[in-house]
C-alpha positions in Angstrom: 0.0 0.0 0.0 1.2 3.5 -0.8 2.7 5.4 2.1 0.3 8.5 2.2 -1.6 9.9 5.1 -5.3 9.3 5.6 -7.4 12.5 5.5 -8.7 11.8 9.0 -5.3 12.6 10.4 -5.8 16.3 9.7 -9.2 16.7 11.5 -10.1 16.5 15.2 -12.5 13.6 15.7 -15.0 16.0 17.4 -15.0 18.1 14.2 -15.8 15.1 12.1 -18.6 14.1 14.4 -20.1 17.6 14.3 -19.9 17.7 10.5 -21.4 14.2 9.9 -24.0 14.4 12.6 -25.6 17.3 10.8 -25.0 16.2 7.2 -28.4 14.6 6.6 -30.3 17.6 7.9 -28.1 19.8 5.8 -29.4 17.9 2.8 -32.9 18.5 3.9 -32.2 22.3 4.3 -30.4 22.4 0.9 -27.5 24.3 2.5 -24.9 23.7 5.2 -26.4 23.2 8.7 -25.9 26.0 11.3 -23.8 23.6 13.4 -21.5 22.9 10.5 -21.2 26.6 9.7 -20.4 27.2 13.4 -17.3 25.0 13.0 -16.4 26.5 9.6 -16.3 30.0 11.2 -14.5 28.8 14.3 -11.7 27.2 12.2 -11.8 30.1 9.7 -12.0 27.6 6.8 -13.6 30.2 4.5 -10.4 32.4 5.1 -7.8 29.8 4.1 -6.7 31.9 1.0 -7.6 35.4 2.3 -4.4 37.5 2.6 -2.7 37.7 6.0 -2.8 41.5 5.5 -6.6 41.3 5.9 -6.6 38.9 8.8 -6.8 35.7 6.6 -4.9 32.5 7.0 -3.1 32.7 3.6 -2.4 28.9 3.4 0.3 27.5 1.1 -1.1 25.5 -1.7 -0.1 22.0 -0.3 -1.7 22.9 3.1 -4.8 24.1 1.3 -5.1 20.9 -0.7 -4.7 18.5 2.1 -7.2 20.4 4.3 -9.8 20.4 1.5 -9.4 16.7 0.9 -9.9 16.1 4.6 -13.0 18.2 4.8 -14.5 16.4 1.7 -13.7 13.1 3.4 -15.7 14.3 6.4 -18.6 15.4 4.2 -18.8 16.1 0.4 -21.1 19.1 0.5 -19.2 20.9 3.3 -15.9 20.2 1.6 -17.1 21.6 -1.7 -18.6 24.8 -0.2 -15.4 25.5 1.8 -13.3 24.8 -1.3 -15.3 27.1 -3.6 -15.8 29.9 -1.0 -12.3 29.8 0.3 -11.2 29.7 -3.3 -12.9 33.0 -3.8 -10.9 34.3 -0.9 -8.0 34.0 -3.3 -9.3 37.0 -5.1 -8.3 39.1 -2.1 -4.8 39.1 -3.6 -6.1 41.0 -6.6 -8.9 43.3 -5.2 -8.0 47.0 -4.5 -6.7 47.0 -0.9 -9.2 49.7 0.3 -12.1 47.5 -0.9 -10.5 44.2 0.3 -9.9 45.6 3.8 -13.6 46.4 4.1 -14.8 43.1 2.7 -12.6 40.9 4.9 -12.9 42.9 8.1 -15.6 40.4 9.3 -14.2 37.0 10.1 -17.5 35.5 8.8 -17.0 37.0 5.4 -17.8 34.4 2.7 -17.4 35.0 -1.0 -19.4 32.9 -3.5 -19.9 33.2 -7.2 -19.6 31.8 -10.7 -16.7 31.8 -13.2 -19.1 32.0 -16.1 -18.9 35.3 -18.1 -22.7 35.5 -18.4 -23.1 39.1 -17.4 -22.4 42.5 -18.9 -20.7 45.5 -17.4 -21.6 48.8 -19.0 -19.2 51.7 -18.3 -21.0 54.4 -16.4 -19.4 57.5 -14.7 -16.7 56.1 -12.4 -17.8 52.5 -12.5 -20.1 50.0 -14.3 -23.8 49.0 -14.5 -24.0 45.2 -14.0 -26.7 42.9 -15.5 -26.8 39.2 -15.9 -27.6 35.7 -14.7 -25.3 33.2 -13.3 -25.7 29.5 -12.3 -24.3 27.2 -9.7 -22.9 29.4 -7.0 -21.9 26.9 -4.3 -22.4 28.3 -0.8 -24.3 31.3 -2.0 -26.8 31.1 0.9 -24.0 31.7 3.3 -22.2 34.4 1.2 -21.7 38.0 2.3 -20.4 38.9 -1.1 -20.7 37.7 -4.6 -18.1 37.5 -7.3 -18.9 37.5 -11.0 -17.4 37.7 -14.5 -18.7 40.2 -17.0 -18.1 41.2 -20.6 -17.4 44.9 -20.8 -19.9 46.6 -23.2 -20.4 50.2 -24.4 -23.6 52.3 -23.9 -25.2 50.6 -26.9 -24.5 47.1 -25.5 -21.7 46.3 -28.0 -19.0 44.1 -26.4 -15.6 45.8 -26.2 -12.7 43.8 -27.5 -8.9 43.6 -27.6 -7.4 41.8 -30.6 -10.9 40.6 -31.4 -11.3 38.9 -28.0 -14.0 40.2 -25.6 -12.8 42.1 -22.6 -13.8 40.2 -19.5 -13.5 41.6 -16.0 -14.2 40.2 -12.5 -16.3 42.1 -9.9 -17.1 41.7 -6.3 -20.5 42.9 -5.0 -22.5 42.9 -1.8 -24.9 40.0 -1.4 -27.7 42.5 -1.0 -27.3 43.5 -4.7 -28.1 39.9 -5.9 -31.4 38.1 -6.3 -31.2 34.4 -5.6 -33.0 31.9 -7.7 -33.6 28.2 -7.1 -31.4 26.3 -9.5 -29.7 23.3 -7.9 -31.9 20.2 -8.6 -29.3 17.5 -9.0 -28.9 14.2 -7.1 -25.7 15.1 -5.3 -24.0 17.9 -3.4 -27.5 18.8 -2.2 -26.3 20.7 0.8 -24.0 23.0 -1.2 -27.0 25.1 -2.0 -25.5 25.9 -5.4 -28.3 28.0 -6.6 -28.4 30.6 -9.4 -28.6 34.4 -9.1 -29.5 37.5 -11.1 -28.2 41.1 -11.0 -30.4 43.8 -12.5 -29.0 47.3 -13.2 -26.7 47.5 -10.2 -24.0 50.2 -10.2 -20.6 49.3 -8.9 -17.5 51.5 -8.5 -14.5 50.7 -10.7 -12.6 49.7 -7.6 -14.9 46.7 -7.3 -13.4 45.3 -10.5 -10.3 43.2 -10.6 -8.3 40.9 -12.9 -7.0 37.4 -11.9 -3.5 37.2 -13.3 -0.1 37.1 -11.7 0.9 40.6 -12.9 -2.3 42.1 -11.3 -1.6 41.0 -7.7 -1.7 43.6 -5.0 -0.4 41.2 -2.4 3.2 40.0 -2.8 2.9 36.4 -1.9 3.5 33.1 -3.8 0.0 31.9 -3.5 -1.4 34.8 -5.5 1.1 34.3 -8.3 0.2 30.6 -8.6 -1.9 30.1 -11.8 -5.6 30.0 -11.1 -6.3 27.2 -13.5 -4.1 24.7 -11.7 -5.3 26.0 -8.4 -8.9 25.3 -9.4 -8.1 21.9 -10.9 -6.1 20.7 -7.8 -8.7 21.9 -5.2 -11.5 20.2 -7.1 -9.6 17.0 -7.5 -8.8 17.0 -3.8 -12.6 17.0 -3.1 -13.2 14.0 -5.3 -10.3 12.2 -3.6 -11.7 12.9 -0.1 -15.1 11.6 -1.2 -13.5 8.4 -2.7 -11.5 7.7 0.5 -14.7 8.1 2.5 -16.6 5.7 0.3 -13.8 3.1 0.5 -13.8 3.5 4.3 -17.5 3.0 4.5 -17.3 -0.1 2.3 -15.5 -2.0 5.0 -18.6 -2.1 7.3 -20.9 -2.5 4.4 -19.0 -5.6 3.2 -19.0 -7.1 6.7 -22.7 -6.5 7.0 -23.4 -8.1 3.7 -21.1 -11.1 4.4 -22.9 -11.6 7.8 -26.5 -11.1 6.8 -26.9 -12.2 3.2 -27.1 -16.0 2.9 -26.0 -16.0 -0.8 -22.6 -14.4 0.1 -20.2 -17.3 0.7 -16.9 -17.1 2.5 -15.2 -16.9 -0.9 -17.5 -14.0 -1.9 -16.7 -12.2 1.3 -13.0 -12.6 0.8 -13.3 -11.3 -2.8 -15.0 -8.2 -1.6 -12.3 -7.4 0.9 -9.6 -8.1 -1.7 -11.3 -5.7 -4.1 -11.4 -3.1 -1.4 -7.7 -3.5 -0.7 -6.9 -3.2 -4.4 -9.0 -0.1 -4.6 -7.1 1.5 -1.7 -3.8 0.8 -3.4 -5.0 2.3 -6.7 -6.5 5.4 -5.0 -3.5 6.0 -2.8 -1.1 5.7 -5.8 -3.1 8.4 -7.6 -3.1 10.5 -4.5 0.6 10.1 -4.1 1.3 11.2 -7.7 -1.1 14.1 -7.3 0.5 15.4 -4.1 4.0 15.1 -5.6 2.9 17.2 -8.6 1.3 19.8 -6.4 4.3 20.1 -4.2 6.8 20.3 -7.0 4.8 23.0 -8.7 4.5 24.9 -5.4 8.3 24.9 -5.1 8.8 26.2 -8.6 5.6 28.0 -9.8 7.3 29.2 -13.0 8.0 25.7 -14.2 5.4 25.1 -16.9 6.1 21.3 -17.0 5.3 21.1 -13.3 2.1 23.0 -13.8 1.1 20.7 -16.7 1.8 17.8 -14.3 -0.7 19.3 -11.8 -3.4 19.4 -14.5 -2.7 15.9 -15.6 -2.5 14.5 -12.0 -5.7 16.3 -11.0 -7.6 14.8 -13.8 -6.2 11.4 -13.3 -7.0 11.5 -9.6 -10.6 12.5 -10.4 -10.9 9.6 -12.8 -9.4 7.1 -10.4 -11.6 8.3 -7.6 -14.7 7.9 -9.6 -13.7 4.5 -11.0 -12.7 3.2 -7.6 -16.1 4.1 -6.2 -17.9 2.5 -9.2 -15.8 -0.7 -8.9 -16.8 -1.2 -5.3 -20.4 0.0 -5.5 -21.9 -3.3 -6.8 -20.7 -5.2 -3.7 -22.4 -2.8 -1.3 -26.0 -4.0 -1.8 -29.0 -1.9 -1.2 -27.2 0.1 1.5 -25.6 2.0 -1.4 -28.9 2.6 -3.1 -30.8 4.0 -0.1 -30.8 7.8 -0.1 -30.9 7.7 3.7 -27.4 6.2 4.1 -24.0 8.0 4.2 -22.8 5.4 1.6 -25.4 6.6 -0.9 -24.8 10.3 -0.1 -21.1 9.9 -0.9 -21.9 8.0 -4.1 -24.3 10.7 -5.2 -21.9 13.5 -4.2 -18.9 12.1 -6.1 -21.0 11.4 -9.3 -22.2 15.0 -9.2 -19.0 16.7 -8.3 -17.0 14.7 -10.9 -19.2 16.2 -13.7 -17.3 19.5 -13.3 -15.9 20.5 -16.8 -12.4 21.1 -15.4 -11.9 17.4 -14.6 -13.7 15.7 -17.5 -10.9 15.1 -19.9 -7.3 13.8 -19.2 -5.8 16.2 -21.7 
């Protein structure tokens, strides 16, 4: 078996219990449970990428990745919301300092949003008029601020371009300027509350606009110079990894139950199930090991394009192995895995929903 830590080693057992004890009710609520949020705020998990200059934790990439994997192992929806919302805290390295200081003054600040450029920003006076619709903003119900991408247009609505490419800018707005819409109707990640939102003729000052590129950083720290694409790929892959490790963990008791209570399962069948689980652990941990190696090397030399390509490749491979590992063990779990009331089924639904993210679909 590959020598790599189990995600549980990073979390206090009491934290895991608090997260999991409220996971089923969080699904019923369609958002994180107050008890889960209480822990998120206590540990400042939304602030993992917020600059230290604004009171944030400013984690290194390796520490961020292993923390997010562990949280997704504890619960998929909580891990996903923390990943996406703490990921938006990364923008603190690019937002005008006067604005950023105000946003992050509250330790319960939470940024949520969408990367889709489905809005327009019309230049007006010393700012912009924002209009548009965005989908799938994970954690939006807990957000204090919303981030969006818009195409810059002139007064006639004509998109402005540079070298024939549309000019796209990012913006941060107060949650009060956004109208939420029910939009998350999928089988998994139910408690992420990843609903849609609309913005209708809202004026924002130009200082609320920012660009996410290394040369646009306002905080001189390595994390804000790390390419956002690989940051996103790695954090999402870590979520799938945590989910898969949890599923494999849960299979142990599921297989014991099946071997003990189902007459048609012979001793040979029981042994086969356990052997398949051990093989799955090795495959998954090998993929995790390669992934962490790629992340660590890229962090040590963020200018090395080959290392960054390795992060993209290892992230996609880990996502694939995580999904295929779960699918390989699922048939042995019996109806426990098919019942929506079980943690086993919730993890299965979560990983098959999260793995549909476009960033992780193709190996190349």
